[in-house]
Every structure is written in structure tokens, then in C-alpha cells.
N, C-alpha and C positions, 0 to 999 in steps of 0.2 A: 089102408087100415080101415077096419070097421070099428064102431064104438065098442070099447072093451078089449080090443086087441092089445097085446103087450109088446113093448119094445125094450129089450135089454140094452143097457149102455153102462159104461164104466165111469166111476167117480174116483177122485175129483176130475171135473171135465169143464169144457167151455160152457159158459153160462146159458146159452140159448138152447141147448139140446133138450133138456126136460120140458121147458115151455113149448118148444116146437112140437114135441110128441103130443102134449096135451091139446094144442091147437088143432092137431090132426085127429082128435077124438081118440087117441091112443092112451095107454096106461104106461107111464114110465116105470121101469124096473131097474133101479141102480144096483150095480155090483161094485162093491168097495175094493179099490186097489190100495196097497200099503207101501210104506217106506221100505219095509223089509224085503219086498220084491221089486224095489225101485219103481213102484207104481205101474208095473206091467200087469196085463190081464191074463189070468191063468184059465185054461180050458175047464178045469174042474169047478172053478167058481161060476163060469158061464153055465155049465151043466146043471149045477144046483139051482140056478135061477129059471131054468126052462120049465114051462107049464104047458098044458094043452092050449092055452090062449096066446102063447108066444108066436109072433109073426116075423120079427126083425131083430137082428143083432147089430148094434150101432157101434162102430169103432172109430177111434181117432188116434193114429200113431204116425209120427211123433205127436205127443199130446200137449195141448195147452190146458192146464198150467204147469204140468210137472216135468215136461221134456222127456217123458217116458217113451220107450220104443218097444216094439213087439218082435220077439225072436221068430225065426221061421218055424221052430218047433211048436211054439204056442199058437201061431197062426194056423198051422196044419191041424192042431187039435181043435181049434174053433171051427175051421172049415169042415172037419169031419162031423161035428155036432150040427152044423147048418145043413149038411147033406142028409144026415140021419133023420132030422126032424123037419125037413123040407122048409127051411127058413131062408128069408132074404138077408143079405148082409149089406148094410149101408156104411161105407168107409170114407171118412173125411181124411184125405191125405195131403192137405194144404202145405204141410211142413216136410213133405217127403224128401225134397232135395237137401234139406238142412239136417243131415246126419253126419256125425263126427268120427265114427269108427269105420275106417275104410275096409277093415277085415270083416265087418258085419253090416253090409249095405242094406238099404231099405228093401223090403219085400212087400209087394201088394198082395193082399189076400185074393184079389181078382185073378192073379196069375197062377194060382194053385189049381190042380186038376179038379174039374167039376164045379169051379166057382164062377167062371166068367158068366154063365147063364143065370146066376142067382145073386149077382153083386151089382150094387149101385155105387160107383166111384165118384166122389166129389173132389174137385181140385180147382186151382185158380192161380193167379199171377201175383197176388198181394205179398206173399212172404218171400219166395225164392228170388223174385225180381224186384222187390221193394216197390210194388205198384199199387199200394193200398188205395190211393185216391182214384184209381181207374175203375174200381168196382167191377172186376171182370173175373168170372169163374165159369166152370163148365161141369157137366155131368156125363158119365159114360155108363150105359146100362143096356140090358136087352131091349130090343125095339118096342115090344108092347108097353114096357114101363116108360120109356122115353115119350111115346105117343100119348100116354096118360098124363105125364108131366106137362106136355105141351098144351093140353087143354086149359091148364091154369096159367102157365107161363105167358102164352100169347095174349091173354086178356088182362094181365097184371103189369107186365113190363115190356112186352113186345120184343125188343132186342137191345143188345149192348150198343152204346154209341160207337160210331165208325172210328172216332179218334182212339177209343180204347182198343178196338179190334186191331187197328193198324199198329198201335204200340205193342200189343201182344205178339203180333207177327214179328216185329223187330226184336223183341225179347227172345223169341224162340229161335230166330235165325242167327242173331248176333250177340245175344246176351249171356251165353254160357260162361265165357271167361270172367266177366264181371261178377256173375253169380258165385263162381268158385272162389274168387278173391274175397267176396263178402263173407262166404261161408268160413273161409280160413280165419278171417278177422273175428267172426262170432266164436269160433273155436278157441281163440286166444282169450277172448273176454270171458267165455264160460269158465275156462280153467282158472283164470285169475279170481273170478267172483266166488267160485266154489271154495278155493283155497282161503280167501279172506273170510268168508262166512264161517268156515270151520275154525279158523284162528280166533275169531271173535267169540266163539263158543256156541254158535248156532249150527247144529248138526245138519249137514247138507250132502245128499248123494250127488253123484256126477251124472247129470242127465245125458242121454245119448243123442238128443235132437232138439229141434225147435230153437227158440232163443229165450228160454225161461229157466230159472232155478227155483226150487221149492223148499227152502230151509225150514227146519223144525224149530219153532220158537217156544215150545211148551216149557222149556227150562226157565224161561223168564217169569212164569207165573201169570202172564197176561193172555187174554184171548187174542185171536187173530185180529179182530177189529180194533181192540184196545191198542195193540202193538202198532198196527198200521196208522191209526189216527194220531197217537202220541208221537210216532216217528215223523209224521208229516208236520204236526204242529210245533214240535220242539227242534227238529233238525231240517225241515223243509225237504225231506226225502220221501218220494211217493212210491209206495208198493201197494199191492192188492191183498187184502186178507184172504187166506185160504178158504174161509167159510163161504166166500162168494161163489165157489166152484162146487158146492155141495157140502152136506154135513160132514163128510169124511175129510174135508179140507181144513176143518177146525184144528188149530194148533200149528198151522203152517202159514207161509207167506209167499206170494208170488213176486219174484223180482225179475224184471225184464232187462236183458242186456243188449237190446237193439238201440243203443245210444252210444255217444262218444266215450272212448276209453277214459279220458280225463274225468268225465262226469261220473263214471263208475268208480274210479279211484276216490273221488271226493265223497260220493255217497257211502262207500264202505268206511271211510274214516269217520264220517258223521254217525253211521250206524254203530261203529265200535264205541264211540263216546256215549251214545245213547244206552247201549247194553251195559256199559261199565257203570253208568249212573243207576241203572236198575238193580245191579248186583249190590251196590252200596246201600240202597234204600232199605 
């Protein structure tokens, strides 16, 4: 990026995307995704955000915090725009193994025609293999881009620890069965959590991936931060206000189900009591 170059990304999104663009002297251009479209990114919304200064389209599917997924049709539309406007695509696919609809598997935009040569794919071991503490990820991109990345990488972090690299090899060679078992467990927790949230009166779509749900709490009359803080203080249940993930996240709450099923049940019971008190107030 050169100063003033624009990067299109979709909101609500992971908290570091916009600051990372700014740190690289770029201009963040958020495109709002909505509950009505299950927070997926539509090609027409991307097209409306493209200007002569656009250089990159930044994707994250499945998405943190919404669990949104991208359909092949939408990715093909976005790929067409990238080719037409000669743009790079940066795609964070850290949750790609955690998809729950077997009839609609994950599609990487890098796999589409004409996209391998203009895509930077980011991935890692933290989510699918529960290796968060190992801090190991990787990037796949055309050789000139990787060589440019190495100029910064080799003087800032050198290399991943050998212990982490060996653990990653073990995960790749022997971790598939454990990953599938974990994904199936997440699937059950997701279904339970979405069902309970809707029963409580907090409208929640069924996310297609990752391990987050993103219920709509606007019916309570509280802001996202007020809801999250009061839920924590009054019921000792921790969630993240949707506003942490961009302005378009206001009115929503991120709930993570990467925890024990019994804890999720307890949390939902406590949230039900909390919402019931709000309705009586």
C-alpha cells in the first residue's frame, strides 16, 4: 500500500483489521453487512465501494464475530470485481475448517479462476486444532508478495518456535479426526445456543461457521455495551458488545461457544433471567 490507498473490508469484523490498514498507511473502507443477509458480503455492496484509489479487498469467511459464511456465487461476484479492477484480495480463512453445512462446504476465493495470482491467503492452527497458545500461522501468496513480506518478517519475528512447528506437523498428519470431533461438538453447541437465544427473545440467525453467534439485543432498549456490562455485573456472564467490531455491530452481542456445554447452559439460564428483569423494568 501507498499512503492514501484504500482497502475495502466488511463489518462487523475482527477488531484488528481497520487499525492494521491504518498502520500500513492505507485508508479503511468498511462495507456494512446486515442481519437480513446473515452478515454475508454481497458483490454489489463491494462494487459500490470501489474507487480509483482501491487496491485491496479484505475478506474473512467464516467471520468473527458473526459466524457468517460466503457462498460460491458471492465469491465469484467479488472475484470478478477484483479481476476487472486489478485488485488484490486478502482473505483470512482461519475458521475455514469450522463449517457446519456439509452440503455447502467452504470455498476459498483463491481457488476460483484468475484469483490465485492476486490473492493473499492467511491461515493458521489456532481455531481448527485449538492451538491458540502456539501462535502459528502462515500466508500463501504470489512469490513477489511473499518476498516483500519477508523483508519485514525476518527482522521482526524471524521464525516460529520449533516446538510450535512440530506441533503443527502433528496436527496436520494426525489431528483430522480430533478436529472433526470438535467441529461436531461445536455444531451441537451452536444449535443449542441459537435455539435458547431465540426462546429468550433475542433474535439470532443460524451462523454457518466459526464458533460465535451474534444475537440482536436491540429489543431490550440497551446499547451493546450497556447490555454486556450489566450481564457481566449482574449475572457473571461474559459476552462482547457488537460495537467492538465496528459501528454496524451496535445493537448486537458476540457470544462464543468454544467452552463447555454445561457452562453454555448455565450462561443461557442466567441470560434468560437477566432479559426477563429488563422486560419487567
